C-alpha positions as semicolon CSV with decimal commas, in nm:
position;residue;x (nm);y (nm);z (nm)
1;X;0,656;-0,430;-0,748
2;X;0,719;-0,410;-0,371
3;X;0,501;-0,715;-0,307
4;X;0,710;-0,935;-0,532
5;X;1,044;-0,762;-0,492
6;X;1,072;-0,716;-0,867
7;X;1,329;-0,443;-0,925
8;X;1,323;-0,330;-0,561
9;X;1,370;-0,495;-0,223
10;X;1,055;-0,683;-0,121
11;X;0,858;-0,472;0,125
12;X;0,505;-0,581;0,214
13;X;0,432;-0,267;0,416
14;X;0,518;-0,043;0,122
15;X;0,324;-0,272;-0,115
16;X;0,014;-0,253;0,103
17;X;0,045;0,124;0,126
18;X;0,055;0,164;-0,253
19;X;-0,227;-0,090;-0,304
20;X;-0,434;0,111;-0,055
21;X;-0,372;0,437;-0,240
22;X;-0,460;0,279;-0,575
23;X;-0,769;0,108;-0,429
24;X;-0,887;0,443;-0,292
25;X;-0,864;0,574;-0,648
26;X;-1,096;0,296;-0,769
27;X;-0,849;0,038;-0,900
28;X;-1,022;-0,301;-0,862
29;X;-0,705;-0,509;-0,901
30;X;-0,533;-0,301;-0,634
31;X;-0,832;-0,351;-0,405
32;X;-0,808;-0,730;-0,445
33;X;-0,431;-0,729;-0,393
34;X;-0,466;-0,501;-0,092
35;X;-0,718;-0,731;0,071
36;X;-0,509;-1,041;0,001
37;X;-0,189;-0,887;0,134
38;X;-0,370;-0,736;0,431
39;X;-0,487;-1,081;0,539
40;X;-0,127;-1,209;0,546
41;X;0,022;-0,925;0,754
42;X;0,035;-0,856;1,125
43;X;-0,181;-0,578;1,270
44;X;0,137;-0,377;1,333
45;X;0,245;-0,407;0,970
46;X;-0,102;-0,305;0,851
47;X;-0,095;-0,002;1,082
48;X;0,243;0,103;0,942
49;X;0,115;0,061;0,586
50;X;-0,192;0,273;0,660
51;X;0,025;0,548;0,804
52;X;0,252;0,534;0,501
53;X;-0,045;0,548;0,261
54;X;-0,172;0,853;0,448
55;X;0,171;1,013;0,416
56;X;0,177;0,942;0,041
57;X;-0,162;1,101;-0,016
58;X;-0,092;1,396;0,215
59;X;0,231;1,473;0,030
60;X;0,056;1,447;-0,306
61;X;-0,215;1,691;-0,200
62;X;0,045;1,947;-0,086
63;X;0,222;1,949;-0,422
64;X;-0,095;2,002;-0,629
């Protein structure tokens, strides 16, 4: 969704963050998409995406 901008503004950092979360949960397609997108982004963008993915998972753990 965020990677293609379908229905939302295109945001590669947010896309990578969500692919990372899904890949950590064992989703093979997300893992492939994460790796592909990761290779096209700057180190700074990847760092931001990793921080955002951490924030997503930290927030999810607090609400359980």
